[in-house]
N, C-alpha and C positions, 0 to 999 in steps of 0.2 A: 445536446444530442444524446438520446438514449443509446446505450451500447447494445441492448437487446441480447444480453448473454443468455437469458433463459430461453428465448426463442431458438437460439443456436443449439442449446442443450436438448431441447425437445425434438428438434429436427434430427439430431444425432440419435436420440433414443428410438425414433421412428425407423431409422435405418439400421438399428442394431441387428435386425434379422439377417443382414448381409454378412454377418460373421463376428462383428464386434472386436476384431483383432487389432492390436497395435503393431503386429509384426514382430520381427526380431527372433533371436535364437533362444531356444528353450534351455540352452546351457548357460545363458547369461542372466544376471540380475537386470531387469529392465527398469530404468528410471526415466520418468517423463517430467520435463520442465519447460518453461518458456522464458524468454528474456531478450534483451538487446544483444548485439554481437559481442560486446565486451564482457557481458555477464555470462553468456554461453561459453566464451573462451575460458572463463574461470572454472566452470564446471568440467570442461574437458581437462584442464590442468589438474583439477582435483582428482578426477578419475585416473589420470595417468600416474599421479603420485601414489594413489592407493594400489594400483596395479603393480608398481615396483615393490611395495611392501607385502602385498598378497597376490603373487602372480597366478595362483590357482583359482582366484575368484575374478570372473570377468563381469564388468558392468557395462551395459549398453545404454548410452544416452539417447533418448528420444526427444527431439526438439519440436515443441508445439509453436505455432506461429504467434499466438498471443493468448491471453487468458481465456477468451471465449473458445478458442480452438482447444486449449487444454481441458476446460470443463466438458466440452462436447466429447472429446476423445475418451475422457475418463468415464463419463456416463455411458457411452457406447460400449466400452470395454467391460464395464461392470454388468451391463445388461446382457452382453454376449458371453459372459462367463470367462473372459480372458483379460483381466485387468493387469496392469503393471505390478511389479513387486513394490516399487516405491514411487512416490510423486511428491512434488514440492508445491505447496499451495498456501495462500494467505488465510489467516484465521477467519476472515469474514466469509469465506466460501467453503470451508471444510465441513461445516455443520451438516450440510445436506447429505454428505457421505457417512458421517458418524451416526446420524439418525437412522440410516439404513442398516447399520450393523456390519458394514463391509470393511471396517478398519480394524487393525490389530492393535490393541492397547499396548503401550510401551513402558508403562510405569514399572512393572516388575523387572524388565530388562535394564532400565536406568538404575534402579536401586541395587542391582547385582553387578553393575559395571565397575571395572577397575580404572576406567579412563576418566569418568566424571561423575558427579552427583547432582541431584536436583538443585542443591544450594550453589552450585557453580554457575548457574544460569540466572539471568535477570528474571525475577518472579513475574514482572509485568508481562513478559512474553510467554513464560511457562504456563501461567494460569489461563491464558487465552486458549490453550489447547487441551483443557480438561473437559471431558464430556461425561456428564453424570458423575462428577467427582474423580474420574480416573484420567491420568495423563495419557492421551491417545496419540498425539503426534508430538514431535520434538522440535522446538524452534531453532531455526538456523540464524535468524537475525532479529533485531529490534530497532525500529526507527520511529521518529516522530516527524510531524510536518514542520518544515522550516521555510524561511524566505530566502531564496537564492536572489542575489542582486548583482548587477553589472557595475563594477567599481568605477569604470571609466565614465559611464553616464552620470553617476553621482558627482564625480570630480568635475566634469565639464559644466554641470549645472551649479557647481559650488554648493552642493548639498551635503551635510555631514552624513557619513555612513551610519546605519542602524547600530544601536548599542546592544549590550547583552540583555538589557531589560528596557523595553519600549512599549508605548501605549498604542492602541488602535488609532487614535487621532493623529499620532505622529506618522504612522504608516500612510494614512489617508492623505495627509498634507504632502508628504513626499511623492505619493502617486500622482497627485494633481500637478505638482511642479515638474514632474518627469514625463508628463503626457504632452506631446508636441503635435500641434496641427498648424504647421507653418504656412500652408497654402489656404488655410481657413475654409476648407471645403466640407467641414463637419466630420471628416474621417481622419483621425490622427495618424501620422506616419510613425509615431513612437508612442507606445502606451506605458503607463506607469506601473501597471500591475497585471498579472495573469493568474487566473484561478478557474477551476472547473466548477460549474454549478451542480454540486453533488452534496449529498448528506454527510459524506466524510470530510468535506471541506467546511461545511457549515457547523458541524458538531462541536469542534473545539472552541468556537466563539460563543456558542450557546452555553457551554460549560464555563467558559471564562466569565460570562456575565451572570453566573449563578443559576442558570436554567438546567433542565434535563431534556434529553432526547427521547428516552423511553420511560415508562412508569416503573420498571423493575429491571435492573441490569442483567440479572440471572434468568428471570422468567418473565420477559416483557409481554404485555398484551396490547400495547398501543403506543403511538408516538405522543409525546407531551409537549409539542412545540407551541401550544396555545397559551402558555404562562406568560406573564408580563416580561420576565427576564428573557425568555426565548424569543418572544416577539420583538423585543428591542434589538437583540442580536441579529435577528433576521432582517429587520429594517435597515440596520447598518450595512449588512452584507449586500442587500439588494440595491442600496443607494449607490454602490460603486458603479453599477452598470446603468441603471435607469435615470439617475440624476447627474452623477459626476462624470460619466463617460471616460473613466480611467482604465477600464478593462475592454479587451476586444469584443466586438459585437458577435452575435450568434453567427452571422454570415462569415465574418472574418475568422472565427474559430473553425468553421467548416473548411475554409480555404487553407488555413495554416494553423497547426496546433501550437500550443503555448511554448512547448520545448523548442520547436524549430524557430519560433519568433524570438525567443531569448537567445538562441545560438546565433541568429542573424543580426543581433544587436538592436532589435526594434522593440524590446521589452525590458524595462528597467528592473522589475522584480517579478518573481514567480513563486507561488506556493507549491511545494512539492516535497517528497520524501527523499531518502538517500538514493532511491532508484535512479534519480536523474544525474547523480555524480559521474558515473563512467562516461556518459554521453557528453557532459559538459567539460570533462577533462580533455576532450578532443578540440576544444575551442582554442584557437591561436590568435584571434584578432583582439581580444580584450581580457582583462583580469576580472575574476568574479569571486564571490565569497558567499557565506550564509549568515543569516541572523535568526534568532528565535522567533516564533510566532508572537505578534504583538498581543497585549492583553486588553480586554475591555474592562475587567475588574481584576481578576486574579490570573496568574499564569495557568495555562492549560495546553494540553497537546493531545493528539490522537495516535493510538498505536498503529504502526505498520509493521507487521511481522509475518514471515513465512515459515512453514515447518515442513520437515520430512514426515510423511505418513506412510505406514506400511499396510499393505492390503491383507485382509484375513485370508484371501484365497491363495496368497503366495505359497509356493512349495519350496522356497529357498529362504525362509525367514532367518535362519542363523547366519547365512552368508550376507543377507541384506543388513542384518544388525551389525555385522562386522564393518560393513561399509559406513553405516551411520555413525558408529563409534569413531571411525577415522574422520569422516566429514565434519562431525560436530565436536571432535576433540581439538586440542590446541593446534596440531599440525594442519588439519583440514581447514579450520576456521582462519588460520593465518593466510592460507592460499586465497580463499574467497575475500578476505578483508583487503588484501593487496589489490584486488580488482577495482576497489572503490565502491562496489555496489552495496556491500552489506555493512551494517553496524553489528558486529558480532554479538550473538546472544550469550556467549561465554565471557564472563566478566574479565578474566585474565587477559584474553586477547583484545577485548575492547579497550583496555587500558594500556595496551602495548603500542609500540611504534608501527607495527604492521597496520594498525588502523589510524593512529594519530600522526602518521608521518608528516612532519611539517614541510617537507619538500614538495608535497602534492596538494593541490587545492581540493577542498576548501581549507584555508589556514585555520579556520575556527571549527574544525571537526569535533572538538570536545563539546560543543554545544549539543550535539546529538546525545551525549552522555549526561550533560548537566540538566537536560529537560526530561529525562526519564522519570524522575519523581512526580512530574505533573501529568504524565500520560494516563489517559483513560481509553477504554475500548468500547466499541459498539457490540451488540450481541452477536453470538455465533449460532443463532437458531437456524433451522433447516431452510427457512424461506427468506433469510436475510438477503441473498443475492437478488431475489425478486423484488424485495423492498427497495434495495438500492436502484434497481432498474426502473421501477415505477416512480420513485421520487425524483429522479434526475430531470425528467422533462418538466415537472411541476416547479422545481427549484429554478430551472432555466427560465421558465416563464416569469417567475418572480424577479429574476435578475434583470430582465430586459423589458418587461411590460409594466405598465402603471397599474398594478393590482396591489392593494394593501396587504401587509404581512398577515393580518388575521385571516383574510380570505385564503391566502396561500396555505397557512397552517391548517385550515379546515379541509382544504382539498387534499393535503397530505394525509390527514387523519382518515378521511373517507376512503381514499384510494388504497391505504395500507391495512386498514382494520381487518379485512378478510384474510390477508396474508399472515397477520399475527395469529388469527384464530386457527389457521391451518398448520401452523408451525409445530414441529416436533422438537422439543428442547432437551 
C-alpha cells in the first residue's frame, strides 16, 4: 500500500496560505519530531535534562503524528515563512529541503565544537547528510535492517535460531517451517516472515547479490534493477509472497500491520530497523531477539539514520546549536539510547552499556554495530520521497502477483525516470 507522502505534502503546501504556522512561543526553540510513545518520551526526557543544564533556553517539542504529518507540516511552515528552529528527519527525506536552500549548514559549528568532532560519529551516518559536500544536518542515530524473531516460536518448532552469519536460503527454509495453516483454508494463522514491499527492503538484497539500485550513488539518473544480479534478487524477494506464501497477503497487511502481528505472536520473523525495539520491549508474552540480514552472496545492509536539521530562517541559531551539542553529545545520546529507539551515532555511546545493556532485549544488540561496515545508503536527492512512494505499489504488485521480475523492473524504470530527471542533487 502506497503511503502517499507526497500527496500529503502537496495538500499542505496548498493550504500554506492559511498561515503556515506551527504555533508555539516565539521565546522557545521549536523542535518538531514524530515517533512512537516510547520514543517521544525519550525526547521529553532529553529536553528536561537540557533545561536543567541550560535553564535560560526553553525548547518546545512539537509532536507530529507520523512521518507524513511531519513532512506536511514542515513544507507548510517553510512555505508560510514560519518554520521550526530544528527538526529530526531521515536522510532519505531531507534532500527536498536541502535542495531549496532552507537548511543551515552545520559543518563549521561542528568543527568549532568542544563537545564532539566529526570523527566521533560513525562516518556512514555523517556522510548521508552532506549536501553538495557540506555537512548540513547532524545524525542522531545509525541503524541497519535486521531480522526480529520470536524465540518461543522457534523453540516450539524445534528450529535453530539464526546465527550471526546466515544465508538467504536458510531464512526462507525457516520461514516455510514457521508458517502454519492448521485448518488448511489457504490463509495461515501464523506466518514465517514479515516485510514491507518497498525499495528500502529490496535494496540490501540487490546489493548482497552484487547488483545496484541506481546508476550513480551520488548523482543518480535512473534505477538499475534490470541487471541479472538485481533481477535474481528481485525474483527471490517476490517468491516469498507469490509462490511460498510465507508473508502476509496484501489484504492481511491492510488489516494488521507487521509490527502488531509480531507483537501478537502470529509472525515468527520481521525485517525492521532499531525503530521497532521500544515497541517490542513492551511484549510480555514471549522472548524475542534479532539476527542480521541473511546474505544472498555477500553481507549487505541499508542505512537507517535520522538527523537534526537547523532551519536557515531560525532567529535563535546559537541557542538551537547549544541544544544540539547537548542532544548529540555523550549525555544526550545516553538518554535516547536508553529508550531503546536509537543506535547512537556517537561511537563512544554506541559502545557503552547505555546501548548494549544486556538486561534489556534484544540480547544481540551488538549486531547493529557489527553490521555497520556493510551498510550502504540510497540517494538523498530531492525527489527520492516521490521515488519511494511511486515504487511501493509496483514492488507490492511484484510480491503478490504473477508478473516476472524483468517486467517489474521495467515498470519501476519507466515510472521513476521522470522523477530522477526532475531531481535537484
